[in-house]
C-alpha positions in Angstrom: -0.1 -0.2 -0.2 1.1 3.4 -1.0 -0.6 6.5 1.2 -0.2 10.0 -0.6 -1.3 13.1 0.8 -2.6 16.1 -1.4 -4.1 19.3 0.1 -7.4 18.4 1.5 -7.1 14.7 0.4 -5.3 11.6 1.8 -5.4 8.6 -0.8 -4.3 5.2 -0.4 -3.4 3.0 -3.6 -3.3 -0.6 -2.6 -1.0 -3.1 -4.8 -2.4 -3.7 -8.6 -4.4 -7.2 -9.0 -4.1 -9.0 -12.4 -7.5 -9.6 -13.9 -5.9 -11.7 -16.7 -3.0 -12.1 -19.5 -2.7 -13.2 -22.9 -1.0 -13.4 -26.5 -2.4 -11.6 -29.4 -5.0 -9.1 -28.5 -6.1 -8.3 -24.5 -6.4 -4.7 -24.3 -8.8 -1.6 -24.0 -10.6 -2.9 -21.1 -13.8 -1.5 -19.6 -15.1 -2.0 -16.2 -19.2 -1.9 -14.2 -20.5 -2.9 -10.9 -24.0 -4.3 -11.1 -26.1 -3.2 -7.7 -26.1 -6.7 -6.5 -22.4 -5.8 -6.2 -20.7 -8.0 -8.7 -18.0 -6.4 -11.2 -18.0 -7.1 -14.9 -14.9 -6.6 -16.8 -14.6 -6.9 -20.7 -11.6 -6.8 -23.1 -11.0 -6.0 -26.5 -9.7 -9.1 -28.0 -9.0 -7.9 -31.6 -7.1 -5.1 -33.4 -7.6 -1.4 -33.0 -8.8 -1.2 -36.7 -11.8 0.0 -39.1 -13.0 -2.8 -41.2 -12.6 -5.5 -38.8 -15.1 -8.7 -39.8 -16.2 -9.3 -36.3 -15.7 -7.3 -33.0 -14.9 -9.4 -29.7 -14.7 -8.8 -26.1 -13.9 -11.2 -23.5 -16.1 -10.8 -20.2 -14.5 -11.5 -16.9 -16.5 -11.5 -13.5 -15.8 -11.0 -9.7 -18.0 -11.7 -6.7 -15.2 -10.2 -4.2 -15.1 -6.5 -5.1 -11.9 -7.3 -7.7 -9.6 -9.5 -5.3 -10.4 -12.5 -7.7 -11.2 -12.7 -11.7 -13.1 -15.3 -13.6 -13.4 -16.0 -17.2 -16.9 -16.5 -18.4 -17.6 -15.7 -22.3 -16.6 -13.8 -25.4 -19.6 -11.5 -26.9 -19.8 -9.8 -30.1 -23.3 -9.3 -30.8 -23.3 -8.1 -26.6 -20.5 -6.0 -26.8 -20.7 -3.5 -23.9 -19.7 0.0 -24.8 -21.6 2.2 -22.6 -23.0 0.0 -19.0 -25.5 1.7 -17.3 -26.0 -0.5 -14.0 -30.3 -0.5 -13.2 -32.0 -0.7 -9.8 -33.0 -4.5 -10.3 -29.7 -5.5 -10.7 -29.1 -5.7 -14.8 -26.7 -3.9 -16.7 -28.0 -2.0 -19.8 -25.7 -1.9 -22.4 -25.4 0.3 -25.8 -23.8 -1.2 -28.6 -23.4 -0.9 -32.3 -26.4 0.7 -34.2 -27.4 1.0 -37.7 -29.7 3.2 -39.9 -32.9 3.0 -39.7 -35.0 2.7 -42.4 -31.7 2.5 -44.7 -31.1 5.5 -47.0 -31.5 8.3 -43.9 -29.2 8.8 -41.3 -30.8 10.5 -38.5 -32.9 7.2 -36.8 -30.9 4.3 -35.7 -31.8 0.8 -35.1 -29.9 -1.6 -32.6 -29.7 -4.7 -30.2 -31.7 -3.7 -26.6 -29.0 -5.4 -24.6 -29.4 -6.2 -20.6 -26.6 -8.3 -18.1 -28.4 -9.9 -15.8 -28.0 -12.4 -12.7 -24.7 -10.8 -12.1 -23.6 -11.4 -15.6 -24.4 -15.0 -15.9 -27.0 -14.3 -18.2 -27.7 -11.9 -21.4 -30.9 -10.6 -22.7 -30.3 -9.7 -26.5 -33.6 -8.3 -28.4 -33.0 -7.9 -31.9 -34.1 -4.3 -32.9 -34.9 -3.6 -29.5 -33.7 -0.2 -29.2 -33.7 3.0 -31.3 -32.3 6.4 -31.7 -34.2 9.2 -33.3 -34.0 12.7 -34.2 -30.5 13.6 -34.5 -30.5 17.0 -35.8 -28.3 16.6 -38.8 -27.3 13.7 -41.1 -24.3 11.4 -39.7 -21.5 11.1 -42.2 -21.0 7.6 -43.9 -18.0 5.6 -43.4 -15.1 5.8 -46.2 -15.9 2.7 -48.1 -12.4 1.4 -47.7 -13.7 0.9 -43.9 -16.7 -1.2 -45.1 -16.1 -4.8 -46.0 -18.3 -6.0 -48.8 -21.4 -7.5 -47.4 -21.5 -5.3 -44.1 -23.9 -2.7 -43.7 -22.2 1.0 -43.1 -22.9 2.4 -39.4 -21.8 5.5 -40.4 -19.4 7.4 -38.6 -21.3 7.2 -34.8 -20.5 5.2 -31.9 -21.8 5.1 -28.4 -19.2 6.2 -25.7 -19.5 7.3 -22.2 -21.4 6.4 -19.0 -24.8 6.9 -18.4 -27.1 8.8 -15.7 -30.4 8.4 -14.6 -31.9 11.9 -13.1 -35.3 12.3 -12.3 -36.4 9.3 -14.1 -34.8 10.0 -17.2 -32.1 8.2 -18.5 -29.1 10.1 -20.3 -25.9 9.3 -22.1 -23.7 10.4 -24.7 -22.5 9.4 -28.5 -19.7 10.9 -30.3 -20.2 11.3 -34.0 -19.1 13.2 -37.5 -22.0 14.8 -38.8 -22.4 14.9 -42.9 -20.4 17.8 -43.6 -18.1 18.1 -40.8 -14.1 16.5 -40.6 -14.2 16.6 -36.8 -16.3 14.8 -34.0 -19.2 16.1 -31.9 -20.5 14.7 -28.9 -24.3 14.6 -28.7 -26.3 14.2 -25.5 -29.5 11.7 -26.1 -32.2 10.4 -23.4 -34.4 8.0 -22.6 -37.6 8.0 -20.6 -38.4 4.1 -21.4 -35.6 2.5 -19.9 -33.5 2.8 -22.8 -35.8 1.5 -25.7 -35.9 4.5 -27.6 -33.0 7.4 -27.2 -34.2 10.7 -28.3 -31.8 13.5 -29.3 -31.3 16.3 -27.0 -28.6 18.5 -27.1 -25.3 18.9 -28.7 -22.6 19.4 -26.3 -19.8 20.5 -28.0 -18.7 20.0 -31.3 -15.8 21.4 -34.1 -16.6 24.6 -33.9 -16.3 24.9 -30.2 -12.7 24.0 -30.2 -10.8 24.8 -33.2 -7.5 23.5 -34.2 -7.3 19.5 -32.3 -6.7 17.1 -34.3 -10.2 14.9 -33.4 -12.8 17.2 -32.6 -15.0 16.3 -29.0 -14.9 12.7 -28.9 -14.9 9.9 -25.9 -17.3 11.8 -23.6 -18.3 10.7 -19.7 -20.8 12.7 -17.6 -20.8 13.5 -13.8 -23.8 15.2 -12.1 -22.0 17.7 -9.5 -23.4 18.4 -5.9 -24.9 21.9 -7.4 -27.1 19.6 -10.1 -25.3 21.0 -12.5 -23.8 18.3 -15.4 -20.3 18.4 -16.3 -19.4 16.4 -19.0 -15.1 15.8 -20.1 -14.1 14.9 -23.4 -11.2 13.5 -25.5 -9.8 16.1 -27.8 -6.6 14.4 -29.4 -4.0 11.9 -28.6 -0.9 12.8 -26.6 0.1 15.5 -23.9 -0.9 18.3 -25.5 -4.5 17.5 -26.2 -5.7 18.4 -22.6 -9.3 16.9 -22.0 -12.4 19.6 -23.0 -15.2 20.3 -20.2 -18.9 21.7 -20.3 -21.5 22.5 -17.7 -25.2 22.4 -18.3 -27.5 24.0 -15.6 -30.7 22.9 -16.9 -30.8 18.8 -17.3 -28.8 19.1 -20.8 -30.3 20.8 -22.8 -27.9 23.1 -23.0 -24.2 23.7 -22.4 -21.6 26.4 -21.7 -18.5 26.9 -23.5 -15.9 24.5 -23.0 -12.7 24.9 -21.0 -9.9 22.8 -20.6 -8.4 20.9 -17.8 -4.9 19.9 -17.0 -5.9 16.3 -17.4 -5.2 14.5 -21.0 -5.7 12.7 -23.2 -7.9 9.8 -24.3 -11.0 8.0 -22.8 -11.4 9.9 -19.7 -13.2 8.2 -16.6 -15.1 10.8 -14.5 -16.5 9.9 -10.9 -18.5 12.0 -8.2 -17.5 10.0 -4.9 -19.2 9.7 -2.0 -17.6 12.4 -0.1 -18.1 15.1 -3.1 -14.7 14.6 -4.3 -14.5 14.8 -8.1 -12.1 12.2 -10.1 -10.7 11.5 -13.6 -8.7 8.7 -14.8 -6.9 9.2 -18.2 -3.7 9.6 -19.8 -1.4 8.8 -22.8 1.3 9.2 -22.5 1.1 7.5 -19.1 -1.9 7.2 -16.7 -3.0 9.4 -13.9 -5.6 10.5 -11.6 -6.5 13.7 -11.5 -8.5 15.0 -8.2 -10.4 17.7 -7.2 -12.1 18.9 -3.4 -14.1 21.7 -5.3 -17.8 21.3 -6.2 -17.2 22.4 -10.2 -14.1 20.9 -10.3 -12.1 24.4 -10.5 -8.8 23.0 -9.5 -6.8 19.3 -9.8 -4.3 17.3 -8.3 -2.6 14.7 -10.0 -1.0 11.2 -9.0 1.1 9.1 -11.6 -0.6 5.6 -11.5 2.3 4.5 -14.0 4.9 5.3 -11.0 2.8 3.4 -8.6 2.6 0.2 -10.7 6.1 -0.1 -11.5 6.9 -0.1 -8.1 5.4 -2.8 -7.4 6.1 -4.8 -10.6 7.1 -8.1 -9.5 9.6 -8.1 -13.3 10.3 -6.5 -16.4 7.1 -8.6 -17.5 4.8 -6.2 -15.6 6.3 -2.6 -15.8 4.4 -0.4 -18.3 7.0 2.2 -20.1 5.2 4.5 -22.1 6.1 6.2 -25.2 6.2 10.0 -24.1 7.2 11.7 -27.5 3.7 11.8 -28.7 4.2 10.4 -31.9 1.8 8.2 -33.5 4.2 5.7 -34.7 6.5 5.3 -32.1 3.3 5.4 -29.6 2.1 2.5 -31.8 5.2 0.3 -31.8 6.2 0.7 -28.0 3.8 2.2 -25.7 3.1 -0.4 -23.3 -0.6 1.0 -22.0 -3.5 1.9 -24.3 -4.1 4.4 -21.2 -8.1 3.5 -21.7 -9.2 3.2 -18.0 -12.6 2.9 -16.1 -13.3 4.0 -12.4 -15.8 2.4 -10.1 -16.6 3.0 -6.7 -17.3 -0.2 -5.1 -18.0 1.2 -1.6 -18.2 4.4 -0.6 -15.1 6.4 -1.5 -13.7 3.2 -2.5 -12.9 2.7 -6.3 -11.1 0.4 -8.6 -9.1 1.6 -11.5 -8.6 -0.8 -14.7 -6.4 -0.4 -17.2 -3.9 -2.3 -19.4 -0.5 -3.1 -19.9 0.4 -3.8 -23.7 4.3 -5.5 -24.5 4.1 -4.2 -28.2 2.1 -1.5 -28.4 -0.4 -1.7 -31.0 1.3 -4.6 -32.4 -0.7 -8.4 -31.1 1.6 -10.4 -29.1 3.1 -13.5 -30.8 1.7 -17.0 -29.9 5.1 -17.8 -29.1 5.9 -14.8 -27.2 7.0 -15.1 -23.3 5.7 -11.6 -22.9 1.9 -11.3 -22.2 -0.6 -8.3 -22.2 -2.1 -7.9 -19.1 -5.5 -6.3 -17.4 -5.0 -4.9 -14.2 -7.3 -3.3 -11.6 -6.1 -0.9 -9.1 -7.9 -0.5 -5.4 -8.1 3.0 -4.4 -9.3 4.9 -1.2 -9.7 8.6 -1.1 -10.4 10.8 2.3 -11.1 14.2 2.8 -8.4 15.2 5.3 
């Protein structure tokens, strides 16, 4: 255990716990908690590439707050993207959607997916979920990214998390609108337990953050003590691309101009703890926690998770060496973590952070290699001092 004293905070980092290891691809982890207490971790089993003939995630379950993990199954049609725990113990999962009817790009249909019984059962209802009323057409995928016989889903994806506010579910998508070159983040809402999602607002588009390489994407939401919503968003990949942030004071119908956070750069996870502390996990290069004791996240303190991880690592097969240049080719060749993370509060003010170690960057681990990709969860406790 390592104890870190920050201004107004005491943070305890336990030893990392390995969820799984593997050859090939074992990376881009996700984590969620059933309201009944079980934990579900998923990892991508395929390359990070367009035009794949199949997408697949391996799923692992824990019944003891993350101390031990068991592989259960591999899913494709029940892919977890956004995961929304429900009071009855289910997890509502939102994945890939398709234009419906074909020939237009504002209304979509997809599977209605619920993980049940602590992950021991998956319910998939074909065509049971709809996204309606996007304000502009979604841009089609480039032809080279759509294999023969596949459906062009368009440049859109669910990503982030979900909130329930006054009986209404809110979640996010990022997408590229026709006529744009970069992403936008939109907020959608459901009043029927996630079967029908309707466009509510655009959180931020390319015009909100000129000069960035990707546009707002990979969002995450939290409701603050003030009642406001706060949305944080990726803008690029590398140390120069700090996260964007916007607030809503009216339940997500309108959003403030974006500002920028000290946290960077990909797939941020945002949590407001039981004690009111705001926590962000993100990185690339590296993996970091950023913590704020201010109700609106006015100032942040940083903890380097890789330093803690490497101090624990039993040998070189467990250490993580980030590629800090920010250059894409070098990162894909040798950055030893995707820096995709997720935070889950497993009990009041106690978190698990999930992250990966990939020995050869974006290259798969050969079957005959002694190296392994590894997925870890890190127990974290955060107290106000």
